[in-house]
C-alpha positions as CSV (number, residue, x, y, z in Angstrom):
1,X,99.3,122.1,258.5
2,X,101.1,125.4,259.6
3,X,104.2,125.6,261.4
4,X,102.6,125.7,264.8
5,X,99.9,123.1,263.9
6,X,96.9,125.5,264.9
7,X,94.4,125.5,262.1
8,X,90.7,126.7,262.9
9,X,89.4,126.6,259.4
10,X,90.8,124.9,256.3
11,X,89.9,126.0,252.9
12,X,91.3,124.8,249.4
13,X,94.0,127.4,249.3
14,X,94.2,128.9,252.7
15,X,93.9,128.1,256.5
16,X,92.2,130.4,259.0
17,X,93.8,130.3,262.4
18,X,93.8,132.3,265.5
19,X,96.1,135.2,265.8
20,X,99.4,134.6,267.3
21,X,101.2,137.7,268.7
22,X,104.7,136.3,268.1
23,X,104.1,135.4,264.3
24,X,101.5,137.9,263.4
25,X,101.9,141.5,265.0
26,X,104.6,142.9,263.0
27,X,102.9,141.7,259.7
28,X,99.3,143.1,260.9
29,X,101.1,146.6,261.6
30,X,103.0,146.5,258.2
31,X,99.7,145.6,256.4
32,X,97.6,148.2,258.1
33,X,100.1,150.9,257.5
34,X,100.5,150.1,253.9
35,X,99.0,152.9,251.7
36,X,98.0,150.4,249.1
37,X,96.0,148.5,251.7
38,X,94.9,151.3,253.9
39,X,92.9,153.1,251.1
40,X,90.5,150.1,251.3
41,X,89.8,150.2,254.9
42,X,88.5,152.2,257.8
43,X,91.9,152.9,259.4
44,X,93.5,156.2,257.7
45,X,96.0,157.1,260.5
46,X,99.5,155.5,261.1
47,X,99.2,152.8,263.6
48,X,102.2,152.1,266.0
49,X,103.3,148.5,267.0
50,X,101.6,149.1,270.4
51,X,98.4,150.5,269.0
52,X,98.1,147.5,266.6
53,X,98.5,145.3,269.5
54,X,95.8,146.9,271.6
55,X,93.5,146.8,268.7
56,X,93.9,143.2,268.1
57,X,93.6,142.6,271.7
58,X,90.3,144.2,271.8
59,X,89.1,142.2,268.8
60,X,90.4,139.0,270.1
61,X,88.7,139.5,273.4
62,X,85.3,140.7,272.1
63,X,82.7,137.9,272.3
64,X,80.9,139.3,269.3
65,X,84.1,139.0,267.0
66,X,86.0,136.0,265.5
67,X,89.3,137.5,264.4
68,X,91.6,135.2,262.1
69,X,94.7,135.2,260.4
70,X,94.7,134.1,256.6
71,X,97.6,131.8,255.7
72,X,98.7,129.9,252.7
73,X,98.7,126.1,253.0
74,X,102.5,126.5,253.4
75,X,101.9,128.4,256.7
76,X,102.7,131.9,255.5
77,X,100.4,134.7,256.9
78,X,99.0,136.8,254.1
79,X,96.1,138.7,255.6
80,X,93.2,138.8,258.1
81,X,89.5,137.9,258.1
82,X,86.9,138.1,260.8
83,X,83.3,138.2,261.8
84,X,82.4,141.2,263.6
85,X,79.2,142.6,265.3
86,X,77.7,139.1,265.8
87,X,74.2,139.5,266.9
88,X,73.1,136.3,268.4
89,X,69.3,137.4,268.5
90,X,69.1,138.5,265.0
91,X,71.8,135.9,263.9
92,X,73.6,138.4,261.7
93,X,77.3,139.5,261.6
94,X,79.6,141.7,259.5
95,X,82.6,140.5,257.7
96,X,86.0,142.4,257.2
97,X,89.1,141.3,255.4
98,X,92.2,142.0,253.5
99,X,94.9,140.1,251.9
100,X,98.0,142.2,253.1
101,X,100.6,140.8,250.7
102,X,100.1,142.6,247.4
103,X,101.6,139.9,245.2
104,X,99.0,137.5,246.5
105,X,95.9,139.5,245.8
106,X,93.6,138.5,243.1
107,X,94.6,135.0,242.8
108,X,91.8,133.4,244.8
109,X,93.0,133.4,248.4
110,X,90.6,136.1,249.5
111,X,87.6,134.2,247.8
112,X,88.7,130.9,249.5
113,X,89.1,132.5,252.9
114,X,85.7,134.3,252.7
115,X,84.0,131.0,251.5
116,X,85.6,129.1,254.4
117,X,84.6,131.8,256.8
118,X,81.0,131.8,255.6
119,X,80.6,128.1,255.8
120,X,81.6,128.3,259.4
121,X,79.2,131.3,259.9
122,X,76.2,129.6,258.5
123,X,76.7,126.0,259.3
124,X,78.6,126.1,262.6
125,X,77.4,129.4,264.3
126,X,74.0,129.1,262.5
127,X,73.8,132.7,261.6
128,X,71.4,133.7,258.8
129,X,72.7,136.9,257.2
130,X,76.2,138.2,256.8
131,X,76.8,141.8,255.9
132,X,79.9,143.5,254.3
133,X,80.7,146.7,252.8
134,X,83.2,147.9,250.1
135,X,84.2,151.4,249.0
136,X,82.7,151.9,245.5
137,X,86.2,152.3,243.7
138,X,87.1,148.8,245.4
139,X,85.6,146.9,242.4
140,X,87.8,143.7,243.3
141,X,86.1,143.5,246.8
142,X,82.6,144.0,245.3
143,X,83.3,141.3,242.7
144,X,84.7,138.6,245.2
145,X,81.6,139.3,247.6
146,X,79.2,138.8,244.7
147,X,81.2,135.4,243.7
148,X,80.5,134.4,247.4
149,X,76.8,134.7,247.1
150,X,76.3,138.3,248.3
151,X,74.0,140.7,246.8
152,X,74.2,144.5,246.8
153,X,71.5,145.8,249.4
154,X,72.2,149.5,248.9
155,X,74.6,152.3,249.2
156,X,75.6,154.9,251.7
157,X,76.0,158.0,249.4
158,X,79.4,159.9,249.7
159,X,80.2,158.0,252.9
160,X,84.0,157.6,252.7
161,X,86.6,160.2,251.9
162,X,89.7,158.9,250.0
163,X,92.1,160.5,247.5
164,X,90.5,163.9,247.9
165,X,87.0,162.8,247.1
166,X,83.9,161.3,248.8
167,X,82.9,157.8,247.7
168,X,79.7,155.8,248.2
169,X,80.0,152.7,250.4
170,X,78.5,149.8,248.8
171,X,76.5,147.6,251.2
172,X,76.4,143.8,250.5
173,X,74.7,140.9,252.2
174,X,74.5,137.2,251.8
175,X,71.6,135.0,253.4
176,X,72.4,131.4,254.1
177,X,70.5,130.0,251.2
178,X,72.3,132.2,248.6
179,X,75.7,131.2,250.2
180,X,74.7,127.6,249.9
181,X,74.0,127.9,246.3
182,X,77.5,129.7,245.8
183,X,79.2,127.0,248.1
184,X,77.9,124.3,245.9
185,X,79.5,125.9,242.8
186,X,82.6,126.7,244.6
187,X,83.0,123.1,245.8
188,X,82.9,121.9,242.2
189,X,85.9,124.0,241.4
190,X,89.5,122.6,241.6
């Protein structure tokens, strides 16, 4: 249980909980402005504390969005994860996530958070397909999505400009049946 006791979803390594302005605003702004994080996400402009607060307020009040903070089992906030553009008719959504603490990337927190969120999306919200995207140079993101049951559906050629170059955006998706196979394997792991 975290310091405030609010856990929305509990995984093996992380908890996903609602955003808490007092606890999370400064971290979210710091993460989003970090060049080592920003290179992988949509935002390329500096964000003030007020702009970050307004952006999170928009996300949190959007009925087509589930915006969550990723925290360790000890209650330390380490990143964000969400379902966006939920389409209740087609039963689809888009995921977005990042681990903002560099030293905690690549150790399974992101995979656990994604698997936990997908379990909620498919088994609580009854969604049937979840989409995601990754800039082609972000191999770690592609790999963890594949581990979570996603398949590459296509590419948007030269879609994203980073580091003086245009990069493809890799489009990934997972259907419930593919996730359930990945989930079964994931549950066997310690």
